[in-house]
C-alpha positions as CSV (number, residue, x, y, z in Angstrom):
1,M,93.1,103.2,121.7
2,A,94.3,106.7,121.4
3,Q,91.8,108.7,123.5
4,R,91.3,112.7,122.8
5,G,89.5,114.8,125.1
6,I,86.4,116.6,123.1
7,R,84.7,119.5,124.3
8,E,81.7,119.4,126.6
9,Y,79.5,121.0,123.5
10,D,80.4,118.1,121.0
11,A,79.9,115.4,123.7
12,K,76.6,116.8,124.3
13,R,75.5,117.2,120.7
14,I,76.6,113.5,120.0
15,L,74.4,112.4,122.7
16,A,71.3,114.4,121.7
17,K,71.8,112.9,117.9
18,H,72.0,109.3,119.3
19,I,70.5,108.6,122.7
20,K,66.8,108.1,121.6
21,R,67.8,105.4,119.3
22,L,70.0,103.6,121.6
23,S,67.9,103.8,124.7
24,K,64.8,102.7,123.0
25,G,62.7,105.7,123.4
26,T,63.4,105.2,127.5
27,L,65.8,108.3,128.0
28,R,65.1,111.7,126.8
29,Y,67.7,114.4,126.1
30,R,66.9,117.6,124.2
31,G,70.5,118.8,123.8
32,R,69.8,122.3,124.2
33,V,73.5,123.9,124.1
34,V,75.2,126.3,122.2
35,L,78.9,127.0,121.9
36,V,79.9,130.8,121.5
37,T,83.3,131.4,119.8
38,P,85.3,134.6,118.6
39,G,83.7,133.6,115.2
40,M,80.0,132.7,116.8
41,S,78.4,135.3,119.2
42,I,75.7,134.5,121.8
43,E,73.4,137.1,119.8
44,A,74.1,135.1,116.5
45,A,73.5,131.8,118.4
46,A,70.1,133.1,119.6
47,K,68.9,133.5,116.2
48,K,68.6,129.8,115.7
49,K,68.4,128.9,119.3
50,H,65.1,131.0,120.8
51,W,65.6,129.6,124.8
52,V,68.9,131.4,125.0
53,K,66.9,134.7,125.0
54,T,63.9,132.8,127.1
55,E,65.2,131.0,130.0
56,K,67.7,131.3,132.7
57,L,71.4,130.1,131.3
58,T,74.6,128.6,132.5
59,V,77.6,129.9,130.9
60,K,81.4,128.4,131.5
61,P,84.4,127.9,129.2
62,D,84.7,125.0,127.2
63,Q,88.3,124.1,126.8
64,L,89.2,121.0,128.3
65,F,89.7,121.7,132.0
66,G,87.7,121.6,134.7
67,K,86.6,122.7,138.4
68,R,85.3,125.9,136.5
69,G,83.4,127.1,139.5
70,K,86.6,127.1,141.8
71,H,88.2,129.2,139.4
72,G,85.7,131.7,138.9
73,L,85.0,130.7,135.3
74,L,81.2,129.6,136.1
75,L,78.0,131.8,135.4
76,V,74.8,130.2,136.7
77,N,71.2,131.6,136.6
78,A,72.1,134.3,134.5
79,T,69.6,136.1,132.4
80,Y,70.4,136.8,128.7
81,D,71.7,140.1,129.3
82,E,74.1,138.8,132.1
83,A,75.4,136.3,129.9
84,K,76.6,138.2,127.0
85,N,78.3,140.7,129.5
86,W,79.7,138.0,131.4
87,I,81.1,136.5,128.0
88,D,82.5,139.7,126.6
89,E,84.1,140.2,129.7
90,K,85.7,136.9,129.2
91,M,86.0,136.4,125.9
92,N,89.8,136.3,124.8
93,S,91.2,136.9,128.6
94,T,93.8,135.3,129.7
95,V,93.7,133.0,132.9
96,E,95.6,130.6,135.2
97,V,94.0,127.2,135.5
98,G,96.3,125.6,138.2
99,K,99.8,125.8,136.7
100,V,98.8,126.6,133.2
101,R,97.9,130.2,131.7
102,G,95.7,130.2,128.5
103,K,93.4,132.4,126.8
104,L,89.5,132.0,126.8
105,T,88.1,131.5,123.2
106,H,85.1,129.1,123.9
107,F,82.1,129.0,125.9
108,L,79.4,126.7,126.3
109,V,75.8,128.1,126.9
110,Q,72.7,125.6,128.4
111,P,69.7,126.5,130.1
112,Y,70.3,126.5,133.7
113,V,68.9,123.5,135.7
114,E,67.9,123.7,139.3
115,L,69.6,120.8,141.0
116,D,67.1,118.5,143.8
117,K,69.8,115.8,144.0
118,E,73.1,115.3,142.1
119,Y,74.4,112.1,141.0
120,Y,77.6,110.5,139.4
121,L,78.3,108.5,136.4
122,A,81.3,108.0,134.6
123,F,82.4,105.0,132.2
124,A,86.1,104.4,131.7
125,G,87.9,102.0,129.4
126,H,90.6,99.5,130.6
127,Q,92.4,96.9,128.8
128,E,90.2,94.2,129.5
129,G,86.7,95.8,129.3
130,D,84.9,99.2,130.8
131,Y,84.2,100.5,134.3
132,I,81.0,101.8,135.5
133,H,81.5,104.0,138.5
134,F,78.4,105.7,140.2
135,S,77.1,107.6,143.1
136,A,74.1,109.1,144.2
137,E,76.4,111.7,145.8
138,G,77.5,113.6,143.0
139,G,79.2,117.2,142.7
140,V,82.3,119.1,143.0
141,D,83.7,116.7,145.8
142,I,83.3,113.4,144.2
143,E,86.9,112.9,144.2
144,A,87.3,113.6,148.1
145,N,84.4,111.1,148.5
146,W,85.2,108.2,146.2
147,D,84.6,105.8,148.8
148,M,80.7,106.3,148.1
149,V,81.3,105.6,144.3
150,T,80.0,101.9,143.1
151,N,82.1,100.3,140.4
152,V,81.1,97.4,138.2
153,N,82.8,96.1,135.3
154,V,82.0,95.0,132.1
155,P,83.9,92.6,130.3
156,I,85.1,93.5,126.7
157,D,83.1,90.9,125.5
158,A,79.8,91.5,127.5
159,S,76.9,93.7,126.9
160,I,75.7,95.9,129.1
161,E,72.6,93.3,129.5
162,D,74.7,90.8,130.6
163,V,75.6,93.0,133.8
164,D,74.2,93.1,137.2
165,L,73.8,96.5,138.0
166,T,72.3,95.7,141.6
167,P,75.2,96.8,143.3
168,I,74.8,100.2,141.5
169,L,71.3,100.4,141.8
170,D,71.4,99.8,145.9
171,G,72.2,103.1,145.9
172,V,69.2,105.1,144.6
173,S,65.6,104.4,146.1
174,N,63.0,101.5,144.8
175,D,60.9,104.2,143.0
176,D,63.9,105.1,140.9
177,R,65.8,101.9,140.5
178,A,64.0,101.3,137.0
179,A,64.6,104.3,135.6
180,F,67.9,104.4,136.6
181,R,68.8,100.8,135.1
182,D,67.6,102.2,131.7
183,L,69.4,105.2,132.1
184,I,72.6,103.3,132.6
185,T,71.8,100.7,130.1
186,A,71.4,103.6,127.4
187,L,74.2,105.5,128.2
188,F,76.5,102.9,128.1
189,R,75.0,101.6,124.8
190,F,76.0,104.9,123.4
191,Y,79.6,104.9,125.5
192,R,80.6,102.0,123.4
193,R,78.7,102.2,120.5
194,L,80.1,105.8,119.4
195,Q,83.8,104.8,120.9
196,F,84.2,106.6,123.5
197,G,87.5,105.5,125.6
198,F,85.9,108.1,129.0
199,L,82.7,109.5,129.5
200,E,81.3,111.4,132.8
201,F,78.5,112.9,133.9
202,N,79.3,115.1,137.1
203,P,76.8,115.9,138.3
204,F,73.7,115.0,136.5
205,T,70.1,114.5,137.1
206,H,67.1,112.9,136.0
207,K,63.4,113.9,136.1
208,N,60.4,112.7,134.4
209,G,62.2,110.4,132.0
210,E,64.5,113.3,131.0
211,F,68.2,113.2,131.2
212,F,70.0,116.4,132.6
213,P,73.9,116.2,133.0
214,V,75.3,119.2,134.2
215,D,79.0,119.2,133.5
216,T,80.0,116.3,130.8
217,V,84.1,115.3,130.0
218,A,84.3,113.3,127.4
219,R,87.0,111.3,125.4
220,L,86.9,109.9,122.1
221,D,88.9,107.2,120.5
222,D,90.3,108.9,117.8
223,T,91.5,105.8,115.7
224,A,87.9,105.1,115.3
225,H,87.0,108.3,113.2
226,F,86.8,106.3,109.9
227,L,84.2,104.0,111.7
228,C,82.4,107.3,113.2
229,H,82.9,110.1,111.0
230,E,79.1,110.3,110.2
231,D,78.0,109.5,113.9
232,W,80.5,112.2,115.3
233,K,79.7,114.9,112.5
234,D,82.6,117.5,112.4
235,V,83.7,116.7,115.9
236,E,86.7,118.7,117.3
237,F,90.2,117.5,119.0
238,P,91.0,120.9,120.5
239,A,94.7,121.3,121.9
240,P,94.8,120.9,125.7
241,F,94.1,124.2,127.7
242,G,97.0,126.6,127.4
243,R,98.6,125.1,124.3
244,E,98.4,126.4,120.9
245,L,99.3,124.8,117.8
246,R,102.4,124.7,116.0
247,P,101.9,126.3,112.4
248,D,103.2,122.8,111.6
249,E,100.9,120.8,113.6
250,Q,97.8,123.0,112.7
251,Y,98.8,122.2,109.0
252,I,98.5,118.1,110.0
253,A,95.5,119.3,111.7
254,D,94.0,120.9,108.7
255,L,94.9,117.6,107.0
256,D,93.1,115.6,109.0
257,E,89.7,117.2,109.1
258,K,89.4,117.0,105.3
259,S,90.8,113.4,105.1
260,G,89.2,110.0,106.0
261,S,92.2,108.8,107.3
262,S,93.9,109.9,110.6
263,L,97.1,112.4,110.4
264,K,98.4,113.4,113.8
265,L,101.2,115.3,114.7
266,T,102.4,116.8,118.1
267,V,105.9,118.5,118.5
268,L,107.5,117.6,121.6
269,N,111.0,118.7,120.9
270,P,112.1,120.7,118.2
271,K,115.6,120.1,118.9
272,G,115.2,116.3,119.7
273,R,117.4,113.8,117.9
274,V,114.9,111.1,118.1
275,W,111.8,111.5,115.4
276,T,109.3,109.2,114.4
277,M,106.6,108.7,111.5
278,V,104.5,105.6,113.0
279,A,101.7,104.0,111.0
280,G,98.8,103.4,114.0
281,G,97.6,105.3,116.9
282,G,98.4,102.0,119.0
283,A,101.9,101.6,117.4
284,S,102.4,105.2,118.1
285,V,101.9,104.9,121.8
286,I,104.0,101.6,121.9
287,Y,106.9,103.2,120.0
288,A,106.8,106.4,122.5
289,D,107.0,104.4,125.4
290,T,109.8,102.1,124.5
291,V,112.1,105.6,123.4
292,V,110.8,107.1,127.2
293,D,111.8,103.1,128.5
294,L,115.2,103.2,126.5
295,G,116.2,106.7,128.3
296,F,115.5,108.8,125.4
297,G,112.2,110.1,126.1
298,D,113.8,114.0,126.4
299,E,115.4,113.2,122.9
300,L,111.7,112.4,121.7
301,A,111.2,114.9,119.0
302,T,107.5,114.4,118.0
303,Y,104.4,112.0,118.9
304,G,102.0,111.3,115.9
305,E,100.4,109.2,113.6
306,Y,99.4,108.1,109.8
307,S,96.8,105.6,109.8
308,G,93.5,104.3,108.1
309,N,94.8,103.8,104.5
310,P,96.0,107.5,103.9
311,T,96.4,108.6,100.2
312,T,100.3,109.2,98.6
313,E,99.8,112.5,98.5
314,E,98.7,112.5,102.1
315,T,101.6,111.1,103.2
316,Y,103.7,112.7,101.2
317,D,102.3,116.2,103.3
318,Y,103.0,114.4,106.2
319,A,106.3,113.1,105.9
320,K,107.5,116.2,104.1
321,T,106.2,118.4,107.2
322,L,108.6,116.2,109.4
323,F,111.5,116.6,107.6
324,D,111.2,120.2,107.2
325,L,110.7,119.9,111.0
326,M,113.6,117.8,111.3
327,I,116.3,120.3,109.3
328,R,115.4,123.2,111.2
329,E,117.8,122.8,114.3
330,K,121.2,121.5,114.2
331,V,122.4,119.3,116.8
332,E,125.5,117.7,117.9
333,G,126.1,114.1,116.7
334,R,123.4,112.7,114.7
335,K,119.6,112.3,114.6
336,V,117.6,109.2,114.0
337,F,114.4,108.9,112.1
338,I,112.1,106.2,112.6
339,I,109.2,105.0,110.0
340,G,107.4,102.3,111.9
341,G,104.4,100.4,112.5
342,G,103.0,96.8,113.2
343,I,101.2,95.0,110.5
344,A,98.9,96.7,108.7
345,N,95.3,95.4,108.2
346,F,93.9,97.3,105.0
347,T,96.6,100.2,104.8
348,D,98.6,99.9,101.2
349,V,102.3,100.0,102.5
350,A,103.7,100.3,99.0
351,M,101.3,103.5,98.2
352,T,102.0,105.2,101.5
353,F,105.8,104.5,100.6
354,D,105.5,106.0,97.3
355,G,104.5,109.5,99.5
356,I,107.4,109.0,101.9
357,I,109.8,108.5,98.9
358,Q,108.9,111.7,97.1
359,A,109.6,113.6,100.1
360,L,112.8,111.5,100.6
361,D,113.6,113.3,97.3
362,D,112.8,116.8,98.1
363,Y,114.7,116.8,101.0
364,A,117.6,114.2,100.5
365,E,120.5,116.5,100.5
366,Q,119.4,118.2,103.6
367,I,119.0,114.7,105.5
368,K,122.5,113.8,104.5
369,E,123.7,117.3,105.7
370,H,121.8,117.0,109.4
371,N,123.7,113.5,109.4
372,I,120.2,111.7,109.9
373,K,120.0,107.8,110.0
374,I,116.8,106.3,108.4
375,F,115.5,103.2,110.1
376,I,112.3,101.4,108.8
377,R,110.1,98.5,110.0
378,R,106.7,97.9,108.9
379,G,104.5,95.3,107.8
380,G,100.8,94.4,106.0
381,P,99.2,94.3,102.4
382,N,101.8,95.4,99.7
383,Y,104.9,95.5,102.2
384,K,107.1,93.7,100.3
385,A,106.9,96.2,97.3
386,G,106.8,99.1,99.5
387,L,110.3,98.0,101.2
388,A,111.6,97.3,97.9
389,K,110.9,100.8,96.5
390,I,112.1,102.7,99.5
391,R,115.1,100.6,99.6
392,E,116.0,101.5,96.3
393,A,115.0,105.0,96.9
394,G,117.5,105.1,99.9
395,K,120.5,103.5,97.8
396,R,119.7,106.1,94.6
397,L,119.9,108.8,97.1
398,D,122.5,107.9,98.8
399,L,121.0,107.6,102.4
400,D,121.8,106.1,105.3
401,M,119.3,103.6,105.9
402,E,118.0,100.1,107.2
403,V,114.9,98.5,106.0
404,H,113.3,95.8,108.0
405,G,109.9,94.0,107.4
406,P,107.6,92.1,110.0
407,D,110.3,89.6,110.6
408,M,111.6,92.1,113.2
409,H,109.9,92.6,116.2
410,M,107.7,96.0,116.0
411,T,110.2,98.0,118.6
412,K,113.4,96.3,118.3
413,V,114.2,98.5,115.5
414,V,113.6,101.6,118.1
415,S,116.4,100.3,119.9
416,I,118.8,99.4,117.0
417,A,118.0,103.4,115.9
418,L,119.2,104.6,119.2
419,K,122.1,102.7,119.8
420,N,123.3,104.6,116.8
421,L,122.9,108.1,118.4
422,E,126.3,109.5,119.4
423,G,126.6,109.7,123.4
424,G,124.2,107.1,123.4
425,R,123.0,105.7,127.0
């Protein structure tokens, strides 16, 4: 699972779309939120959402960082004019959050909610299932009061209906227990069905069958995009606060948005000597961890994945972007390029390798000039044809290349590649 943070706006938008169905009508959430950006003013939003002008508002940055109140970045119980002036003042300003400096560009606007009681609820995935965390004492100090949080485990092969929620319900009044059982059950169904890896509501309140999530933090399993793209609809995976995408990263992000496949790229060290092109979100984590475990974390140039059966053209665009990055910086000694992955379920290895071969044709001379050795390990549909094609291309282009199939352990190719770096550890 490759968990990636999404905006609070998107989390609440997706929740509003699905919660009635998943709660079987027991839980109501209206999803009254708007996102103000440099391209979408609060004036324009108010023309579509009339409550923006008629109700008191809460306004806050929506850029994947928390503790906004403690950083003076939270406006509550505000009129429309107050909210507009506050956003105008903050928009495109640079602020420091912790040790990170960044520009404020996205603001969530929602109706102000008076909280008689603050609750905490979170769902978090782990290797063997999911945890439910609940407290009847939610709010900004939940971490300091974690001893008041009740934790329940839901095994990966169990449904929420099979789980005893009594330990959680002990924290609420007898009159509210049935409502909270329905609430937790419905929200957990939403969390699992929509492929979240983490989902937190803190604080939230519940009145007359209506759910009011004041603050929400969410991470999706982005490798499930091909399953959930209709349910997620236009979801955005923004860069962490304070980090602007490089042009090459933005190029891949744009490709990803247009594709039914998953194409991700993060440049870690453009002067690094270890470059990877890994198929699959899980495999990308394993390969990166292996590079770090073998002592070459500071040489790891990129982190990313191509998966979900990308087309030949998409794979070519992804590979040429990597090659273009790879030849920009000269380094002492050689570089290694690892084209790896597990054994694909449905990705046509030969078809994707056609795209890689096209990129090799374009960059062969620069690859040799920069003394780059290529290591390949791949399996899956049509892998034998794919490996034969790329092996022949390597010979034709006179490239320094090793080609392996699934008979080699997935991470063995990493250790072999790293031994080829001069000054290896």
